[in-house]
MIFI-878595 format. One line per 2 residues: number of its first residue (from 1); their letters; for each residue x, y, z of N, C-alpha, C. Coordinates in Angstrom, 2 decimals, m for minus. Example, Ala and Ser with C-alpha at 12.3 -4.5 7.8 and 13.67 -1.06 7.14 Angstrom:
<recs>
1 = as = 13.19,m5.69,7.80,12.30,m4.50,7.80,13.20,m3.30,7.80  12.85,m2.25,7.08,13.67,m1.06,7.14,12.90,0.03,7.87
</recs>
This chain:
<recs>
1 = xx = 13.55,m25.38,m10.97,14.41,m24.27,m10.36,13.83,m22.86,m10.57  13.60,m22.73,m12.41,12.98,m21.85,m12.78,12.25,m20.80,m12.31
3 = xx = 11.09,m21.36,m11.12,9.96,m20.57,m10.97,10.51,m20.17,m9.63  11.46,m20.25,m9.02,12.29,m20.25,m8.09,12.78,m18.67,m7.80
5 = xx = 12.77,m18.62,m6.15,13.61,m16.68,m6.29,14.72,m17.02,m5.19  15.39,m16.19,m5.27,16.02,m16.01,m4.13,15.68,m15.45,m2.88
7 = xx = 16.64,m15.49,m1.70,16.07,m14.62,m0.57,16.14,m13.53,m0.46  16.82,m12.81,m1.01,16.91,m11.24,m1.23,15.42,m11.19,m1.97
9 = xx = 14.96,m11.64,m3.20,13.81,m11.15,m3.56,12.55,m12.14,m3.10  12.74,m12.72,m2.11,11.65,m13.17,m1.17,11.31,m11.88,m0.21
11 = xx = 12.73,m11.59,0.10,12.54,m10.52,1.28,11.99,m9.48,0.73  11.64,m8.91,m0.37,11.38,m8.22,m1.31,9.89,m8.25,m0.93
13 = xx = 9.23,m9.19,m1.64,8.10,m9.51,m1.53,7.41,m9.36,m0.07  7.88,m9.97,0.75,7.51,m9.91,1.62,7.74,m8.84,2.80
15 = xx = 8.95,m7.62,2.31,9.19,m6.56,2.83,9.49,m6.25,4.63  10.28,m7.61,4.31,11.63,m7.63,5.53,12.84,m8.08,5.08
17 = xx = 13.33,m8.32,5.81,15.10,m7.92,5.52,15.47,m9.77,4.95  16.58,m9.65,4.49,16.96,m11.10,4.00,17.26,m11.97,5.06
19 = xx = 17.68,m11.43,6.00,18.09,m12.21,7.38,16.29,m12.29,8.26  15.72,m12.01,8.07,14.25,m12.40,8.49,14.17,m13.19,7.97
21 = xx = 14.22,m13.44,6.59,13.63,m14.72,5.31,14.24,m15.58,6.13  15.75,m15.79,6.34,16.49,m16.83,6.57,15.76,m17.18,8.04
23 = xx = 15.85,m16.50,8.84,15.21,m17.07,10.53,13.84,m17.37,10.21  12.59,m16.83,9.54,12.19,m18.06,9.32,11.28,m18.93,8.29
25 = xx = 12.53,m19.11,7.76,12.76,m20.29,7.07,13.52,m21.79,8.07  14.34,m20.96,9.18,14.97,m21.87,10.24,13.82,m22.17,10.94
27 = xx = 12.94,m21.36,11.08,11.52,m21.67,12.18,10.63,m22.56,11.45  10.51,m22.83,10.27,10.04,m23.87,9.49,8.23,m22.50,9.11
29 = xx = 8.42,m21.44,9.60,7.79,m20.73,9.20,7.11,m20.48,7.87  8.47,m20.68,6.52,7.93,m20.64,5.74,9.42,m21.78,4.79
31 = xx = 8.50,m22.25,3.67,9.42,m23.16,3.08,10.36,m22.96,1.93  11.10,m23.89,2.11,11.90,m23.83,0.92,12.97,m24.82,0.27
33 = xx = 12.92,m24.68,m0.59,14.39,m25.81,m1.24,15.69,m25.28,m1.49  16.34,m26.48,m1.77,18.19,m25.81,m1.91,18.42,m26.36,m2.93
35 = xx = 19.33,m25.37,m3.53,19.66,m25.02,m4.81,21.15,m26.38,m4.43  21.66,m26.50,m5.77,22.83,m28.11,m5.64,24.22,m27.51,m4.90
37 = xx = 24.13,m25.99,m4.91,25.35,m25.45,m4.12,24.64,m25.16,m2.68  23.45,m25.60,m2.35,22.91,m24.63,m0.36,22.30,m23.93,m0.36
39 = xx = 21.83,m23.20,m1.82,21.33,m21.84,m1.28,19.66,m21.61,m1.48  19.36,m21.02,m0.62,17.44,m21.55,m0.25,17.29,m20.74,m2.04
41 = xx = 15.98,m21.61,m2.14,15.11,m20.44,m3.13,14.20,m20.97,m2.80  13.02,m19.77,m2.97,11.32,m19.86,m2.29,10.53,m19.64,m3.31
43 = xx = 9.77,m20.39,m3.58,8.13,m20.05,m4.40,7.22,m19.25,m4.13  7.32,m18.16,m5.36,6.65,m17.19,m4.88,4.89,m17.63,m4.55
45 = xx = 4.53,m18.31,m5.13,3.08,m18.56,m4.43,2.99,m18.64,m2.97  3.96,m19.55,m2.81,3.94,m19.90,m1.26,4.36,m18.73,m0.12
47 = xx = 5.06,m17.78,m0.67,5.20,m16.23,m0.13,4.16,m15.76,0.05  3.39,m15.49,m1.02,2.31,m14.76,m1.18,0.83,m15.40,m0.42
49 = xx = 1.06,m16.59,m0.46,0.34,m17.24,0.66,0.20,m16.79,1.99  1.75,m16.95,2.42,2.21,m16.59,4.03,2.02,m15.47,4.20
51 = xx = 2.27,m14.56,3.45,1.89,m12.93,3.53,0.82,m12.70,3.60  m0.38,m13.37,3.28,m2.12,m12.83,3.27,m2.17,m13.73,4.40
53 = xx = m1.56,m14.75,5.39,m1.59,m15.66,6.09,m1.47,m14.53,7.52  m0.45,m14.20,7.07,0.62,m13.46,8.48,0.08,m12.05,8.87
55 = xx = m0.79,m11.34,7.75,m1.14,m10.44,8.12,m1.97,m10.08,8.82  m2.33,m8.43,9.59,m3.49,m8.73,10.45,m4.45,m7.37,9.26
57 = xx = m5.45,m7.38,10.11,m6.44,m6.19,10.48,m6.32,m5.77,11.73  m6.21,m4.17,11.52,m5.82,m3.84,12.94,m7.11,m2.92,13.44
59 = xx = m7.91,m3.15,14.64,m8.71,m1.86,14.59,m7.77,m1.02,16.10  m8.03,0.25,15.85,m7.71,1.17,16.89,m8.33,2.23,17.08
61 = xx = m8.88,2.04,18.67,m10.11,2.97,19.37,m9.08,3.64,20.17  m9.65,5.17,20.53,m9.38,5.62,21.75,m10.12,6.79,22.25
63 = xx = m10.28,6.95,23.66,m11.00,7.95,24.15,m9.94,8.91,24.60  m10.17,10.31,25.00,m9.55,11.20,25.55,m9.26,11.14,27.32
65 = xx = m10.44,10.36,27.89,m10.52,10.32,29.40,m11.20,9.29,29.59  m10.89,8.59,31.09,m11.27,7.45,31.66,m13.13,7.60,31.96
67 = xx = m13.54,8.76,32.20,m14.63,8.46,32.18,m15.47,8.41,30.72  m14.68,8.11,29.96,m15.46,8.29,28.35,m15.51,6.53,27.80
69 = xx = m15.23,5.38,29.09,m15.34,3.93,28.60,m16.05,3.39,28.04  m17.14,4.17,28.51,m18.51,3.48,28.01,m18.17,3.92,26.15
71 = xx = m17.82,5.03,25.60,m18.03,5.34,24.32,m16.65,4.25,23.93  m15.47,4.40,24.81,m14.43,3.63,23.93,m15.03,1.68,23.98
73 = xx = m15.75,1.48,25.03,m16.55,0.00,24.70,m17.18,m0.24,23.32  m18.29,1.05,22.80,m19.04,1.14,21.61,m17.85,1.00,20.14
75 = xx = m16.90,1.90,20.42,m16.06,1.94,19.52,m15.30,0.19,19.05  m15.04,m0.18,20.09,m14.18,m1.92,20.06,m15.11,m2.86,19.31
77 = xx = m16.82,m2.63,20.10,m17.65,m2.83,19.40,m17.72,m3.33,17.70  m17.90,m1.65,17.43,m17.69,m1.31,15.85,m16.99,m2.30,15.73
79 = xx = m15.48,m1.56,15.58,m14.32,m2.61,15.68,m14.07,m3.94,14.98  m14.55,m4.78,16.05,m14.76,m6.13,15.99,m15.78,m6.59,14.81
81 = xx = m16.88,m6.20,15.57,m17.87,m6.25,14.24,m17.52,m6.29,12.58  m16.90,m4.94,12.10,m16.33,m5.29,10.94,m15.14,m6.12,10.76
83 = xx = m14.31,m6.40,11.83,m13.20,m7.74,11.58,m13.56,m8.61,11.47  m14.41,m9.22,12.20,m15.33,m10.25,12.07,m15.97,m10.69,10.50
85 = xx = m15.99,m9.76,10.15,m16.87,m9.64,8.54,m16.15,m10.59,7.63  m14.29,m10.22,8.28,m13.52,m11.26,7.49,m12.87,m12.48,7.86
87 = xx = m12.26,m12.95,7.28,m11.32,m13.99,7.45,m10.41,m14.11,7.95  m9.86,m12.91,8.02,m8.71,m12.67,8.72,m8.39,m12.61,9.94
89 = xx = m6.82,m12.59,10.57,m6.70,m12.80,11.69,m6.80,m10.98,12.23  m7.29,m10.40,13.46,m7.38,m9.14,13.83,m6.94,m9.07,15.07
91 = xx = m6.61,m7.63,15.10,m6.03,m7.14,16.62,m6.90,m5.93,16.99  m7.70,m5.72,18.12,m7.94,m4.12,18.90,m7.04,m3.71,19.53
93 = xx = m6.86,m2.51,19.01,m5.37,m1.55,20.26,m6.53,m0.60,20.72  m6.54,m0.41,22.08,m7.21,0.93,23.19,m5.90,1.69,23.22
95 = xx = m6.44,2.76,23.32,m6.06,4.24,24.37,m6.93,4.52,25.02  m6.40,5.30,26.19,m7.53,6.27,26.65,m5.98,7.65,27.18
97 = xx = m6.46,8.69,26.33,m5.44,9.20,26.18,m5.88,10.68,25.35  m5.05,11.83,26.20,m5.45,12.71,25.05,m4.45,12.74,23.33
99 = xx = m5.23,13.38,22.78,m4.74,13.66,21.48,m4.03,14.25,20.64  m3.36,14.59,21.80,m1.89,15.78,21.14,m0.56,15.06,21.31
101 = xx = m0.50,14.17,22.19,0.74,13.22,22.55,0.84,12.11,21.72  1.86,11.63,21.08,2.46,10.39,20.54,2.73,8.97,21.43
103 = xx = 3.00,9.67,22.73,3.59,8.64,23.49,2.67,8.24,24.31  2.23,6.92,23.65,0.89,6.42,23.67,0.80,4.98,23.56
105 = xx = 1.04,3.88,24.49,1.24,2.69,24.64,0.16,1.91,22.84  m0.65,2.52,23.25,m1.34,1.99,21.90,m1.13,2.39,20.31
107 = xx = m0.25,3.47,20.45,0.30,4.08,19.47,1.46,3.49,18.91  2.41,3.12,19.82,3.60,2.17,20.00,3.40,1.24,19.45
109 = xx = 2.61,0.30,19.98,2.19,m0.79,19.42,1.16,m0.71,17.64  0.91,m0.43,17.33,0.11,m0.10,16.47,1.25,0.60,14.83
111 = xx = 2.42,1.56,15.46,3.58,1.51,15.07,3.92,0.59,14.42  4.71,m0.25,15.60,5.67,m1.57,15.64,4.87,m1.83,14.48
113 = xx = 3.76,m2.76,14.66,2.99,m4.02,13.77,3.00,m3.04,12.46  2.59,m1.74,12.41,2.90,m1.07,10.85,4.29,m1.40,10.09
115 = xx = 5.50,m0.97,11.02,6.38,m0.93,10.32,7.08,m2.54,10.22  6.36,m3.30,10.81,6.78,m4.97,10.68,6.22,m5.24,9.48
117 = xx = 5.80,m4.76,8.87,4.65,m5.38,7.38,3.69,m6.09,8.31  3.04,m6.20,9.32,2.55,m7.15,9.84,0.99,m6.53,9.68
119 = xx = 0.62,m5.46,9.35,m0.49,m4.70,9.51,m0.79,m4.56,7.66  m2.54,m5.30,7.35,m2.98,m5.48,5.32,m3.83,m4.16,5.69
121 = xx = m4.76,m3.96,6.95,m5.76,m3.29,6.74,m5.82,m2.68,8.19  m5.64,m1.16,8.33,m6.14,m0.27,9.85,m7.57,m0.12,9.65
123 = xx = m8.38,m0.14,11.06,m9.73,0.27,10.72,m9.86,1.21,12.12  m10.31,2.08,11.47,m10.63,3.55,12.89,m11.99,4.04,13.22
125 = xx = m12.43,4.31,14.36,m13.95,4.57,14.25,m14.27,5.98,13.25  m13.67,7.14,14.06,m12.98,7.91,12.70,m12.19,8.45,13.02
127 = xx = m11.86,9.68,11.94,m10.83,10.44,11.45,m9.53,10.80,12.75  m10.31,11.18,13.71,m9.66,12.18,14.80,m9.58,10.88,15.82
129 = xx = m9.68,9.42,15.69,m9.62,8.41,16.81,m8.01,8.07,16.89  m7.25,9.03,16.37,m5.49,8.70,16.21,m4.78,9.15,17.01
131 = xx = m5.72,10.69,16.49,m5.23,11.95,17.59,m4.93,12.80,16.83  m4.82,13.98,17.37,m5.37,15.71,16.40,m3.95,15.57,15.41
133 = xx = m2.56,14.98,16.47,m1.05,15.42,15.99,m0.63,14.19,15.87  m1.22,13.48,15.52,m0.72,11.73,15.28,m1.50,11.37,13.77
135 = xx = m2.34,11.33,13.68,m3.11,10.67,12.33,m2.33,10.78,11.20  m1.71,12.32,11.04,m1.17,12.18,9.75,0.16,11.58,9.45
137 = xx = 0.74,11.00,10.49,2.21,10.37,10.95,1.64,8.91,10.39  0.60,8.54,11.17,0.06,6.83,10.95,m0.80,6.90,9.66
139 = xx = m1.29,8.02,8.61,m1.56,7.69,7.52,m0.65,7.68,6.51  0.50,8.45,6.61,1.74,8.60,6.01,2.33,7.36,6.02
141 = xx = 2.57,6.37,7.72,3.08,5.22,7.54,2.02,4.28,6.70  1.02,4.48,6.82,0.06,3.17,6.22,0.18,3.63,4.84
143 = xx = 0.58,4.77,4.07,0.66,4.88,2.47,2.18,4.36,2.07  3.38,4.43,3.21,4.51,4.22,2.91,4.41,1.90,2.81
145 = xx = 3.58,1.60,3.64,3.68,0.29,3.83,2.73,m0.71,3.60  1.91,0.60,2.35,0.48,m0.11,1.70,m0.33,m0.69,2.66
147 = xx = m0.71,m0.27,3.73,m1.67,m0.37,4.38,m2.67,0.30,4.40  m3.80,m0.59,4.30,m5.36,0.04,3.51,m5.89,0.53,4.89
149 = xx = m6.72,1.95,4.85,m7.21,2.57,6.07,m8.92,2.70,5.54  m9.26,2.20,6.70,m10.87,2.31,6.80,m11.34,2.93,7.79
151 = xx = m12.14,3.69,7.53,m12.72,4.78,8.39,m14.12,4.60,8.69  m14.71,3.68,9.63,m16.05,3.60,10.37,m17.08,5.27,10.06
153 = xx = m16.95,5.92,10.51,m17.67,7.35,10.90,m16.87,8.29,10.73  m17.45,9.49,9.64,m16.89,10.51,9.70,m17.59,11.34,10.56
155 = xx = m18.36,11.23,11.66,m19.13,12.14,12.11,m17.97,13.02,12.75  m18.63,14.22,12.92,m17.94,15.29,14.01,m18.01,15.32,15.30
157 = xx = m18.94,14.54,15.81,m19.71,14.68,16.94,m18.43,14.18,17.92  m17.69,12.86,17.66,m16.54,12.68,18.37,m15.61,13.31,18.30
159 = xx = m15.19,14.10,17.03,m14.08,14.82,17.17,m13.61,16.39,17.93  m15.22,16.52,17.84,m15.36,18.07,18.69,m15.34,17.84,19.83
161 = xx = m15.49,16.77,20.48,m15.56,16.97,21.92,m14.06,16.39,22.31  m13.58,15.47,21.35,m11.66,15.06,21.33,m11.18,16.49,21.35
163 = xx = m11.20,17.55,20.46,m10.59,18.45,20.26,m10.68,19.51,21.62  m12.28,19.66,22.11,m12.20,20.14,23.41,m10.91,19.64,24.57
165 = xx = m11.31,18.32,24.56,m10.11,17.74,25.49,m9.06,18.45,25.41  m8.27,17.98,23.77,m7.02,18.46,23.40,m6.59,19.84,23.75
167 = xx = m7.64,20.60,23.71,m7.41,22.21,23.94,m7.14,22.60,25.09  m7.72,21.42,26.42,m7.42,21.77,27.97,m6.53,20.63,28.19
169 = xx = m5.54,20.00,27.21,m4.47,19.59,27.81,m3.31,20.74,27.29  m3.15,21.39,25.84,m2.63,22.22,25.71,m2.67,23.37,26.74
171 = xx = m3.58,23.58,27.26,m3.91,25.34,27.98,m3.73,24.20,29.42  m3.39,23.39,29.49,m3.07,22.79,31.21,m1.47,22.89,31.21
173 = xx = m0.74,22.17,29.53,0.82,22.36,29.53,1.10,23.66,29.82  0.84,24.59,28.99,1.44,25.60,29.24,1.09,26.39,30.30
175 = xx = 0.04,26.46,31.18,m0.23,26.56,32.43,1.21,26.41,33.36  1.27,24.61,33.45,2.14,24.39,34.37,3.58,24.75,33.65
177 = xx = 3.85,25.32,32.37,5.29,25.63,32.08,5.15,27.26,32.65  4.48,27.78,32.59,4.02,29.06,33.02,4.70,29.13,34.70
179 = xx = 3.99,28.54,35.43,4.49,27.99,36.94,5.62,28.17,37.19  6.18,27.42,36.23,8.02,27.16,36.68,8.83,28.12,36.30
181 = xx = 8.18,29.47,35.96,8.86,30.81,35.53,8.83,31.59,36.53  9.86,32.26,36.50,9.70,33.21,37.56,9.04,34.83,37.32
183 = xx = 8.82,34.76,35.73,8.37,35.78,35.78,7.27,36.09,36.23  7.13,37.41,36.99,5.88,38.25,37.41,4.85,38.50,36.40
185 = xx = 4.46,38.47,35.17,3.91,39.03,34.22,3.25,37.29,34.04  3.86,36.52,33.99,3.59,35.01,34.58,1.93,34.94,34.68
187 = xx = 2.21,35.63,36.11,0.55,35.62,37.02,m0.53,35.69,36.50  m0.43,36.96,35.52,m1.03,37.60,34.67,m1.80,36.25,33.31
189 = xx = m0.50,35.58,33.13,m1.43,34.74,31.74,m2.07,33.67,32.63  m1.33,33.19,33.62,m1.57,32.74,34.21,m3.63,32.35,34.80
191 = xx = m3.77,33.55,35.56,m5.37,33.82,35.83,m5.84,33.66,34.46  m5.43,34.35,33.12,m6.68,33.94,32.00,m6.57,32.55,31.45
193 = xx = m5.52,32.34,31.96,m5.26,30.44,31.40,m6.90,29.68,32.38  m6.76,29.90,33.79,m7.53,29.52,34.60,m8.83,30.07,34.50
195 = xx = m8.97,31.47,34.23,m10.44,31.35,33.55,m11.43,30.88,32.20  m10.14,30.65,31.67,m10.56,30.12,30.49,m10.87,28.16,30.65
197 = xx = m10.36,27.79,31.81,m10.77,26.64,31.82,m12.07,26.06,32.81  m12.54,27.50,33.50,m13.88,27.52,33.66,m15.16,28.03,33.07
199 = x = m14.74,28.07,31.56,m15.66,28.11,30.27,m16.31,27.33,30.02
</recs>
């Protein structure tokens, strides 16, 4: 029994709560031995092996518009090619959305996986794939949860196109907000915003 550890110690290794460790043991996902008093004890080697097998390599791909689906397909293919080099389980997450909002189905899925200690490595096509105002948050979470980040392409070409889409989205949001206000000076601002859209 000297080489075995407690539920709390096992939870620390796996990065989950003791309650989750107990549930996984009850479900048969991880094995344990019982002391004379009936307490669970876990072998560190078994836990590390389980953690390795249970973790994912996650690829995240995003384009800002529906008419960029060909680019999205290319991104997904590049991510799959990278993920298939290893022997780990992988999942590819896709989003079609501007880069200024956090409220994307794919980003919510990614954050949930990271915060559940399910992700070992995050692979993205380029830095801005996660979004202009979202990538700092994701990178911070990856640092906290010890997730490796792999960026396949540092090219600015896609980032520049993404930035144009983000600026248009910001201008559109501003225009819609101004339309709801009664101040006559807003008409002057709206005209300028409309002129910017035509550039």
